[in-house]
C-alpha positions in Angstrom: 0.5 52.6 233.4 1.2 54.8 230.5 1.8 52.7 227.4 4.4 53.3 224.6 6.5 56.4 224.2 5.1 59.8 225.1 6.8 63.0 224.2 5.9 66.7 224.3 7.5 69.9 223.4 5.8 73.1 224.1 7.3 76.4 223.5 6.4 80.0 224.0 9.0 80.9 221.5 8.6 84.6 221.4 8.0 86.9 224.2 8.1 90.0 222.0 9.1 92.8 224.3 7.9 96.4 223.7 9.9 99.0 225.5 11.4 102.2 224.0 12.9 105.5 225.0 9.6 106.7 226.4 9.4 103.9 229.0 7.5 100.7 229.2 3.8 101.6 228.7 3.3 103.8 231.8 0.3 106.0 232.5 0.7 109.6 233.2 0.6 109.2 237.0 3.4 106.6 236.9 1.1 103.5 237.5 1.4 100.6 235.2 -1.3 100.8 232.5 -3.8 97.9 232.9 -6.2 97.3 230.1 -9.3 95.7 231.7 -10.3 93.5 228.8 -11.1 89.8 228.6 -9.1 87.5 226.3 -10.8 87.6 222.9 -10.5 84.9 220.3 -10.0 86.9 217.1 -10.3 84.0 214.7 -13.8 85.1 213.9 -12.1 88.1 212.2 -9.2 86.2 210.8 -10.4 83.2 208.9 -7.7 80.9 207.4 -7.7 81.3 203.7 -7.1 78.7 201.1 -3.4 77.9 200.5 -2.2 76.0 197.5 1.2 74.3 198.2 2.7 71.2 196.7 3.8 68.2 198.8 6.9 68.8 201.0 9.8 69.0 198.6 12.5 66.4 199.2 15.3 69.0 199.5 13.5 70.6 202.5 14.5 67.5 204.6 18.3 68.4 204.5 17.6 72.1 205.3 15.4 71.2 208.3 17.9 68.6 209.5 20.7 71.2 209.1 18.9 73.7 211.3 17.9 70.9 213.8 21.6 69.9 214.2 22.9 73.5 214.5 20.2 74.3 217.1 20.8 71.2 219.1 24.6 71.5 219.1 24.3 75.1 220.3 21.8 74.1 223.0 23.9 71.1 224.1 27.0 73.4 224.4 25.0 75.8 226.7 23.8 72.9 229.0 25.5 72.0 232.2 28.1 69.2 232.1 26.4 65.8 232.3 22.9 67.2 231.9 20.3 65.4 229.8 19.3 67.7 226.9 16.3 67.5 224.7 14.9 70.0 222.2 12.3 69.9 219.5 13.9 71.7 216.6 10.6 71.4 214.6 8.7 73.3 217.4 11.4 76.0 217.5 11.4 76.3 213.7 7.6 76.7 213.5 7.4 79.3 216.2 10.3 81.3 214.8 8.9 81.0 211.3 5.6 82.6 212.4 7.6 85.4 214.0 9.7 85.9 210.8 6.4 86.8 209.0 6.5 90.0 211.0 10.2 90.8 210.3 11.7 92.8 207.5 15.1 94.2 206.3 18.2 92.9 208.1 16.2 91.4 210.9 14.4 89.1 208.5 17.7 88.4 206.6 19.3 87.2 209.8 16.3 85.1 210.8 16.2 83.4 207.4 19.9 82.7 207.5 19.6 80.9 210.9 16.4 79.0 209.9 18.0 78.0 206.6 15.2 79.1 204.2 13.4 82.2 203.0 10.3 83.0 204.9 7.9 82.1 202.1 9.6 78.6 201.9 9.3 78.3 205.6 5.6 79.0 205.4 5.2 76.4 202.6 7.1 73.8 204.6 5.0 74.5 207.7 1.7 74.2 205.8 2.7 71.1 203.8 4.2 69.3 206.8 1.3 69.9 209.2 -1.2 68.9 206.5 0.8 65.7 205.8 0.4 64.3 209.3 -1.6 61.1 209.3 -5.2 61.3 210.5 -5.4 57.7 211.7 -3.9 58.2 215.2 -4.8 54.7 216.4 -2.7 53.1 213.6 0.2 55.6 213.3 0.3 57.1 216.8 -0.3 60.8 217.4 1.9 63.7 216.5 -0.1 66.9 217.1 1.0 70.4 216.4 -0.8 73.6 217.5 0.1 77.3 217.1 -1.3 80.5 218.6 -0.6 84.2 218.8 -1.5 86.3 221.8 -1.2 90.1 221.7 -1.8 92.7 224.3 -4.9 94.8 224.2 -3.0 98.0 224.3 -4.2 101.2 222.6 -0.5 102.0 221.6 -0.1 98.8 219.7 -2.0 97.7 216.5 -1.3 94.2 215.2 -0.9 94.1 211.4 -3.8 92.2 209.8 -1.7 90.8 207.0 0.8 89.4 209.5 -2.1 87.7 211.4 -3.7 86.5 208.2 -0.5 84.9 207.0 0.0 83.0 210.2 -3.7 81.9 210.2 -3.4 80.7 206.6 -0.1 78.8 206.8 0.0 77.8 210.5 -3.7 77.6 211.4 -2.7 79.9 214.3 -5.3 80.7 216.9 -5.2 84.5 217.5 -6.1 86.1 220.9 -6.3 89.7 222.2 -5.8 89.8 226.0 -5.0 92.2 228.8 -1.7 90.4 229.7 -2.7 90.2 233.3 -2.8 87.3 235.8 -5.8 85.8 233.9 -3.9 85.9 230.6 -1.0 84.1 232.3 -3.4 81.3 233.4 -5.0 81.2 229.9 -1.7 80.8 228.1 -0.5 78.1 230.5 -3.8 76.3 230.1 -3.6 76.5 226.3 -0.1 74.9 226.4 -1.2 72.2 228.9 -4.2 71.3 226.8 -2.2 71.2 223.5 0.5 68.9 225.0 -1.9 66.5 226.7 -0.8 67.8 230.1 2.9 66.9 229.6 3.9 70.6 229.8 1.7 72.0 232.6 3.2 75.5 232.6 5.5 77.5 230.3 5.3 81.0 231.7 5.8 82.0 235.4 5.1 85.6 234.7 4.3 88.2 232.0 6.6 91.2 232.0 4.9 94.6 231.8 6.8 95.2 228.5 5.5 92.1 226.8 3.3 92.9 223.8 2.9 89.6 222.0 3.5 85.8 222.4 3.8 83.4 219.5 3.4 79.8 220.7 4.0 76.4 219.2 3.0 73.3 221.2 3.6 69.7 220.1 2.7 66.4 221.5 3.6 62.8 220.5 2.2 59.6 221.7 2.7 56.2 220.0 3.1 52.6 220.7 6.0 50.5 219.6 5.4 48.4 216.4 6.8 45.5 218.4 6.0 45.8 222.0 8.6 44.8 224.6 7.6 41.8 226.6 8.3 41.5 230.3 11.1 39.0 229.8 12.9 41.5 227.5 13.3 43.9 230.4 16.4 43.2 232.5 18.7 45.2 234.7 22.1 46.2 233.4 24.9 48.8 234.0 24.8 52.2 232.4 28.0 54.3 232.7 27.0 58.0 232.9 28.9 60.9 231.4 30.6 61.4 234.8 31.9 57.8 234.8 29.5 56.5 237.4 28.0 53.0 237.0 24.3 52.7 237.6 22.2 49.6 237.5 18.9 50.2 235.8 16.3 48.5 233.6 17.1 48.0 229.9 14.8 46.9 227.2 16.3 44.2 224.8 15.1 43.5 221.3 16.3 42.7 217.8 15.6 45.2 215.0 16.6 45.3 211.3 17.6 48.9 210.7 21.3 49.5 211.5 23.0 52.9 211.4 26.8 53.4 211.2 29.3 56.0 210.2 32.9 56.8 211.1 31.9 58.1 214.5 29.0 56.1 215.8 26.8 53.0 215.5 23.1 53.0 216.0 19.7 51.6 215.1 16.1 52.6 214.2 13.1 51.1 216.1 9.7 51.8 214.6 6.4 52.8 216.2 3.1 51.3 215.1 2.3 52.2 211.5 6.0 52.9 210.8 5.5 56.6 210.1 7.5 57.5 213.2 10.6 55.9 214.7 13.1 56.1 217.5 16.7 56.5 216.3 19.7 56.1 218.5 23.4 56.8 217.8 26.1 55.5 220.2 29.4 57.4 219.7 32.6 55.4 219.5 34.4 54.7 222.7 36.4 57.8 223.7 34.2 60.2 221.8 31.6 62.3 223.7 28.1 62.9 222.3 29.0 66.6 221.9 32.1 65.7 219.8 30.2 63.4 217.6 27.4 65.9 217.0 30.1 68.4 215.7 30.7 65.9 212.9 27.1 65.7 211.7 25.6 67.8 208.9 22.0 67.9 207.8 22.8 66.2 204.5 24.8 63.4 206.2 22.0 62.8 208.8 19.4 62.6 206.0 21.5 60.1 204.0 22.2 58.0 207.1 18.5 57.8 208.1 17.4 57.1 204.5 20.0 54.4 204.0 19.9 52.3 207.2 21.3 48.9 206.6 18.9 46.0 206.6 20.5 43.5 209.0 19.9 41.9 212.4 20.7 44.3 215.2 20.6 43.2 218.9 19.7 46.3 220.9 19.5 47.4 224.5 17.7 50.6 225.3 17.4 51.9 228.9 14.0 52.9 230.1 14.1 56.6 230.8 12.1 59.7 231.5 13.4 63.2 231.4 12.3 66.8 231.0 14.3 69.9 229.9 13.9 73.6 230.1 16.0 76.2 228.3 15.8 79.9 227.5 17.1 80.2 223.9 17.7 83.8 223.3 21.5 83.6 223.8 21.7 80.4 221.8 19.9 82.0 218.8 22.1 85.1 219.0 25.2 82.9 218.9 23.7 81.2 215.8 23.5 84.6 214.1 20.1 86.0 215.0 21.3 89.1 216.8 19.2 91.9 215.5 15.9 90.3 216.4 16.8 90.7 220.0 18.2 94.3 219.7 15.6 96.7 221.0 17.1 99.7 219.1 17.6 98.0 215.8 15.1 95.1 215.5 12.7 95.6 212.6 9.3 93.9 213.1 7.5 96.5 211.2 5.3 93.9 209.5 4.1 92.6 212.8 2.3 95.8 213.9 2.6 99.5 214.7 3.7 101.3 217.8 4.5 104.9 218.6 7.6 106.3 216.9 9.6 106.4 220.1 9.1 102.7 220.7 10.1 99.4 219.0 9.4 95.7 218.9 12.0 93.1 219.5 12.3 89.5 220.8 12.8 89.3 224.5 12.9 85.6 225.6 12.8 82.3 223.8 11.5 79.7 226.2 11.5 75.9 225.5 10.4 73.0 227.5 10.4 69.3 226.6 9.4 66.0 228.2 10.0 62.4 227.1 9.3 59.0 228.6 10.5 55.8 227.0 9.0 52.5 228.4 8.2 49.0 227.3 4.5 49.8 226.7 3.0 48.4 229.9 3.0 44.8 231.0 1.4 41.7 229.4 1.6 38.2 230.4 1.1 35.0 228.3 2.8 31.8 227.2 2.9 29.7 224.1 5.7 27.2 223.1 6.1 25.9 219.6 9.1 23.7 218.8 9.4 23.2 215.0 11.9 20.8 213.7 12.9 21.3 210.1 14.6 18.8 207.8 16.3 20.8 205.1 19.4 22.6 203.9 21.0 24.7 206.5 21.5 28.4 205.5 24.6 30.3 206.2 24.2 32.2 209.5 23.5 36.0 209.0 25.8 38.5 210.5 24.4 40.1 213.6 25.2 43.6 214.9 25.0 44.8 218.5 24.2 48.2 219.7 23.8 48.3 223.5 23.2 51.9 224.8 25.1 51.4 228.0 26.7 54.8 228.0 25.7 58.3 226.8 24.1 58.4 223.5 22.3 60.7 221.0 18.6 59.9 220.2 15.9 61.3 217.9 12.3 60.9 217.2 12.0 60.9 213.4 9.3 61.3 210.8 10.3 58.5 208.4 8.2 59.9 205.6 9.5 63.5 205.8 13.0 62.3 206.8 13.3 64.8 209.7 13.8 64.5 213.4 11.2 66.3 215.5 13.0 65.7 218.8 16.7 65.4 219.4 18.3 64.6 222.8 21.5 63.4 224.5 21.0 60.9 227.3 23.9 61.2 229.8 22.1 59.7 232.8 18.8 57.8 232.5 18.2 58.3 236.3 
């Protein structure tokens, strides 16, 4: 049985589409042009250079949290009523930041506005954050991040070496040249499956003829609770879904000492082994939906709330759940203000590479898949009874809070050191 909490987000964030007024790469006889070339790892020609960046600045946390909330709110609005939603804002940010290194003029301006930072700062954040991840996975659990760039072996397209070099330097991106045929499709899906420990088995179902490049971020998280749930702490209880249906399902009960509260919700933080990572839950007030509560949150407020959790006893009940989510984000990102990057006529990715004058590069699709499973960390059995009688002065009883997640709630996986969520979800129905 899988132990602990296991999460993954894999995203082929950018299917950069190449299709201009001359058509979509057709040969003279009308047949689709097929480049018979094997996938080639180009890292031998693009060696990551040395980068000097200070530790992640403290003000980056609020900027990252602000983007995270804006992205999740927009994604949650686009979801079906009652659907469980889950995105990895960090994965989306890293993939789009790699892409922004190829943008210029108004296209870059819009991307920077949506992402919340200039591209050079995004690069510094990515490098600093990925190099701050703990090496001792047995003690802290594992958060792994991988990036890659795949571009089509097409004589009409030449990838810009500076663009590739920047992404190799700051994102440690693996770079591949491939024919974009059926074999490439399998290679990309295998890369994603490997980098997410098998939790995202496929991300692409096909490669359009007009696709010229894919920029990919994959992320996997696997950690045990700091205090593992025992079998007696798992009991059935009622969860009322977003549609009002009552369902009996297993809940995990425990007491923690990190309490969250604002005008719209109460919640708690429960730590994983090593305390670098944690699970945070926010239960909106009765009569307030998760979507309504999310509208009140800002990046700065979220940062402050997570950093200033109250140290008091909190009785908690967390339903066991497992969910996965798939979303195509192009419409969401355009609603957020990133329109020109998707406009074939006006997108400006001139720093990404060169194509014939009658053609242009723009973003086609933004695909995102996530998976999460929250359990009690397997089953253990044992017994020990100690009854200790004390003869002393009785202390005043400490106030005890209660947060039972028995109706729809917002949850996050957070990096406690960086103060940022790397997954955000809404649980409407654990079954």
